[in-house]
C-alpha positions in Angstrom: 43.5 70.8 69.0 46.1 72.0 66.6 45.2 73.3 63.2 45.4 70.8 60.4 48.5 71.1 58.2 46.6 71.9 55.1 45.2 75.0 56.8 48.8 76.2 57.5 49.7 76.2 53.8 48.3 79.7 53.0 50.2 81.2 56.0 53.5 79.4 55.1 53.3 80.6 51.5 52.5 84.2 52.6 55.4 84.2 55.1 57.8 82.7 52.6 57.1 85.2 49.8 55.9 88.4 51.4 58.5 90.6 53.0 56.1 93.4 54.0 54.0 92.4 57.1 53.6 95.7 58.8 52.2 96.5 62.2 48.4 96.4 62.1 46.8 99.8 62.8 43.3 98.4 63.4 44.2 96.6 66.5 42.7 98.4 69.4 45.2 97.6 72.1 45.5 99.0 75.7 47.9 101.9 75.8 51.2 100.7 77.0 52.3 104.0 78.6 49.0 104.9 80.4 48.6 105.1 84.1 45.4 104.3 86.0 43.8 107.7 84.9 44.6 107.1 81.2 47.4 109.6 81.3 50.5 108.6 79.3 53.8 108.6 81.1 56.1 111.3 79.7 59.4 109.9 80.9 61.0 106.7 82.3 60.6 107.8 85.9 56.9 108.3 85.5 56.5 104.9 83.8 58.5 103.1 86.5 56.5 104.8 89.3 52.9 104.8 87.9 52.6 102.6 84.9 54.8 99.5 85.4 53.4 98.6 88.9 49.9 99.0 87.8 50.4 96.9 84.6 52.1 94.2 86.6 49.3 94.1 89.1 46.7 93.8 86.2 48.5 90.7 84.9 48.6 89.2 88.4 44.9 89.9 89.0 43.5 88.9 85.6 46.0 86.4 84.0 48.8 84.7 85.8 47.7 85.0 89.4 49.5 86.2 92.5 52.4 84.2 93.9 52.3 84.0 97.7 56.0 84.7 98.3 59.3 85.3 96.7 62.4 83.7 98.2 61.3 81.2 100.9 62.8 81.9 104.4 63.7 78.1 104.6 65.7 77.3 101.5 69.1 75.8 100.7 71.2 75.4 97.6 73.7 72.6 97.5 75.9 71.2 94.7 75.3 67.6 94.8 77.5 66.1 92.0 80.5 66.9 89.8 80.6 65.1 86.6 83.3 63.9 84.1 82.5 65.9 81.0 83.7 66.4 77.5 86.8 68.4 77.0 86.3 72.1 77.7 83.2 71.7 80.0 82.6 71.7 83.7 79.3 70.0 84.6 77.7 69.9 88.0 74.3 69.1 89.6 72.7 71.2 92.3 69.6 71.0 94.5 67.4 73.9 95.5 65.5 72.7 98.6 62.7 74.7 100.2 60.2 74.2 103.0 56.8 75.8 103.5 53.7 75.2 105.5 52.7 72.2 103.3 56.1 70.4 103.3 59.3 70.3 101.3 60.2 70.7 97.7 63.3 70.3 95.6 64.3 71.7 92.2 67.2 69.8 90.5 69.5 71.8 88.3 72.2 70.8 85.9 74.8 73.4 85.2 77.4 73.5 82.4 80.2 76.0 82.3 83.1 76.5 79.9 86.2 75.1 81.6 88.5 77.6 80.1 86.7 80.8 81.2 89.0 83.2 83.0 86.2 85.5 84.3 82.5 85.1 85.1 80.5 84.2 82.0 77.1 85.3 80.8 74.4 82.6 81.3 71.3 80.9 79.9 68.8 79.2 82.2 66.4 76.9 80.3 62.9 76.1 81.7 62.5 72.4 80.5 58.9 71.6 79.6 59.8 68.3 77.8 61.4 65.1 79.0 63.7 65.3 82.0 66.3 63.2 80.1 67.1 66.2 78.0 69.3 67.3 80.8 71.7 64.5 79.9 74.4 66.0 77.7 74.1 64.8 74.1 70.3 63.9 74.6 68.9 67.3 74.2 70.3 67.9 70.7 68.9 71.2 69.6 66.6 71.7 72.5 69.4 72.2 74.9 72.7 72.1 73.1 74.8 72.7 76.2 78.1 71.8 74.7 77.7 74.2 71.8 76.5 77.0 74.2 79.7 76.5 76.3 81.9 76.6 73.2 80.5 80.0 72.5 81.7 81.2 75.9 78.3 81.0 77.8 77.3 79.0 80.8 73.9 77.3 80.8 71.6 75.3 83.1 68.4 73.4 82.9 65.6 72.5 85.3 62.4 70.6 84.8 59.0 72.1 85.3 57.6 69.1 87.2 60.1 69.7 90.0 58.2 72.9 90.7 54.7 72.0 89.8 53.4 69.0 87.7 51.7 70.0 84.4 48.3 68.6 85.2 44.9 69.9 86.4 44.6 68.2 89.8 43.1 71.0 91.8 46.5 72.5 92.9 47.1 69.7 95.4 50.7 69.1 94.6 53.9 71.0 93.7 54.6 74.3 95.2 50.9 75.1 95.4 50.5 72.3 98.0 53.6 73.6 99.9 52.8 77.3 100.0 49.0 77.9 99.4 47.2 78.6 102.5 43.4 78.2 102.9 40.9 78.5 100.0 42.2 79.6 96.7 41.1 82.9 95.4 40.1 84.0 91.8 43.6 85.6 91.5 45.5 82.8 93.1 48.6 81.8 91.1 48.4 79.1 88.4 50.9 76.7 87.1 52.6 79.1 84.6 53.2 81.5 87.6 54.6 78.5 89.7 57.2 77.7 86.9 58.1 81.3 86.7 58.6 81.3 90.5 60.9 78.3 90.2 63.0 80.0 87.5 63.4 83.1 89.8 64.6 81.0 92.6 67.3 79.4 90.4 68.3 83.0 89.3 68.8 83.8 93.0 71.2 80.8 93.2 73.1 81.5 89.9 73.7 85.2 90.9 75.7 84.0 93.9 77.6 81.1 92.0 81.2 81.4 91.1 82.0 81.7 87.4 78.6 83.3 86.5 78.1 87.0 85.7 75.1 88.0 87.8 74.2 90.9 85.5 74.1 88.8 82.4 71.6 85.9 83.1 69.0 85.0 80.5 65.9 82.9 81.2 64.8 80.9 78.2 61.6 79.0 77.6 59.9 77.3 74.6 56.1 77.1 74.2 54.5 76.9 77.6 58.0 77.3 79.1 58.3 80.5 77.0 55.1 81.9 78.7 56.8 81.1 82.1 60.0 82.8 81.0 58.1 86.0 80.0 56.3 86.2 83.3 59.5 85.4 85.2 61.3 88.3 83.4 58.4 90.7 83.8 58.4 90.2 87.6 62.1 89.6 88.3 64.2 92.6 87.3 67.5 90.7 87.9 66.9 88.8 84.7 69.1 90.5 82.1 67.6 88.8 78.9 64.2 87.1 78.6 63.8 84.7 75.7 60.5 83.4 74.5 60.5 80.7 71.8 57.1 80.2 70.2 55.1 80.9 73.3 52.0 82.0 71.5 48.7 82.6 73.4 49.3 84.3 76.8 53.0 84.3 75.9 54.3 86.7 73.2 51.3 86.7 70.9 48.6 89.4 71.0 45.4 88.0 72.4 43.2 90.5 70.6 44.3 89.2 67.2 42.2 86.0 68.0 44.4 84.0 65.7 45.6 80.4 66.3 45.1 79.5 69.9 42.7 81.7 71.8 42.1 82.4 75.4 39.1 80.1 75.4 41.2 77.3 73.8 44.0 77.6 76.3 41.7 77.7 79.3 39.8 74.8 78.2 42.8 72.6 77.4 44.9 73.8 80.4 42.6 75.1 83.1 45.4 75.0 85.7 47.8 77.3 83.9 46.4 80.7 84.8 44.3 82.2 87.6 40.5 81.6 87.7 39.8 85.3 86.8 41.3 84.6 83.3 38.4 82.4 82.4 36.2 85.5 82.5 37.8 86.5 79.1 37.0 83.3 77.2 35.8 84.7 73.9 36.0 88.3 75.4 39.6 89.3 74.5 38.6 92.9 74.0 37.4 93.1 77.6 40.8 92.0 79.0 42.5 95.1 80.5 45.9 94.0 79.3 47.5 92.4 76.2 50.8 90.8 75.6 52.7 93.8 74.2 52.4 95.2 77.7 53.9 92.0 79.1 56.9 92.4 76.9 56.9 96.2 77.8 57.4 95.2 81.5 60.8 93.8 80.4 62.0 97.3 79.5 64.8 98.5 79.6 66.3 95.1 79.7 66.9 92.8 76.8 64.1 90.7 75.3 64.0 88.1 72.5 60.9 86.6 70.8 61.3 83.8 68.3 58.7 82.3 65.9 58.5 79.4 63.4 56.8 79.8 60.0 54.8 76.6 60.3 53.6 77.3 63.8 50.3 79.0 63.1 48.8 77.9 66.4 51.3 80.2 68.2 50.5 83.1 65.7 54.0 84.2 64.5 52.5 87.6 63.2 50.9 88.2 66.6 54.3 87.6 68.4 56.0 90.0 66.0 53.3 92.6 66.5 53.5 92.4 70.2 57.2 93.3 69.9 56.3 96.2 67.7 53.7 97.5 70.2 56.0 96.9 73.1 58.6 99.2 71.7 57.2 102.5 73.2 58.1 101.1 76.7 61.8 101.1 75.5 61.6 104.4 73.7 60.6 106.2 76.9 64.1 105.1 78.2 65.5 106.6 75.0 66.4 103.0 73.9 65.4 101.2 70.7 63.0 98.4 71.2 62.3 96.5 68.0 64.0 98.2 65.0 61.4 98.2 62.3 57.7 97.5 61.9 58.1 95.1 58.9 58.2 91.4 59.8 61.3 89.8 58.4 61.1 87.1 55.7 61.3 83.6 56.9 64.9 83.0 57.9 65.4 86.6 58.8 66.0 88.4 62.2 66.1 91.8 63.8 68.9 92.1 66.4 69.7 95.8 66.4 67.3 97.0 69.2 66.8 95.9 72.8 64.0 93.6 71.5 65.3 90.9 69.3 63.1 88.8 66.9 63.5 86.0 64.3 61.3 83.7 62.3 62.9 80.5 61.1 61.5 77.9 58.8 59.9 74.8 60.3 57.6 73.7 63.0 56.9 74.2 66.7 60.3 73.3 68.3 63.4 74.7 70.0 66.3 74.1 67.7 70.1 74.6 67.3 69.3 77.3 64.8 67.2 79.2 67.4 70.0 78.9 70.0 72.5 80.2 67.6 70.4 83.3 67.0 69.9 83.8 70.7 73.6 83.7 71.3 74.2 86.1 68.3 71.9 88.6 69.9 73.6 88.2 73.3 77.0 88.6 71.7 75.9 91.9 70.2 74.3 93.4 73.3 76.4 91.9 76.0 79.5 93.1 74.0 81.4 89.8 74.4 
């Protein structure tokens, strides 16, 4: 259940008037650079060899679950339609079809490219967790402003989560779980968030081979539950050049140990299918979880990351999202790169774009808007040197 609006007013007033939210020193977070023995990595090579694989495995075991495979051996990509489009756009539809022990699946993808591009363009892939009709140009408005994205010189695509796995607790009897799961599910078997992440990675595979798209500049974007999936996709798939989380909150970008807004117990009760069974052990026991979400963001280093919050979205814990970026920064510094530049949360309407981790907090409620997209593209312009 969402927090009543009257309970949001103190936070909104605080965010609107106080420019000085600093990183909390009292939070006892897992050490982002520590290996299994507790020793901190001293350089990027040590972090890659000893810390990153262990951290990734902890998230698989305790939070998102283990996906049974990467690219299926039986898979096919086919462009199924070319569309008449507004001036300056090229619009096409494609099908990613795959086969497993339990049958066949299909992910439908709509792709929009700027018609005037003379060389491969950077690209935004959106995980759509709302209505499928948002793939219709002009319908999505701020949620997927494809025409505006193309006018900025970017390509973009959208796919719907239900094509990968329906968002319902039905015992993992449909979607990709029905196709690929074999035998009895285990406590660390993948949940629905991991399934959506898997689907996004499969589309990244396709996009990297598609004409007109720069394979080194592909961003995966998600809002809310889609933002959780985007982060887990980027953490596992190092081909993703920029991972964008928009108001992903609990088990997305927000620190679980803050216990603010939605909690682990809340999310497991409302959405028992999203994560692996092991994650339920930590209902009300956040301090016992061996990882926290700053480490998830850290897994994206040294690649680009963007976290966005909204001032009235207390359920997603904007401060917790910001602090996760602060505490993820050591994973970038070990590469001699800036992560988040600054430990003071911007005022509402402000942003931080200088480092490899971008952040903004806009006025308003839980949504993905044209304002958010404009800032995502500003960040990409800056770092992809367009």
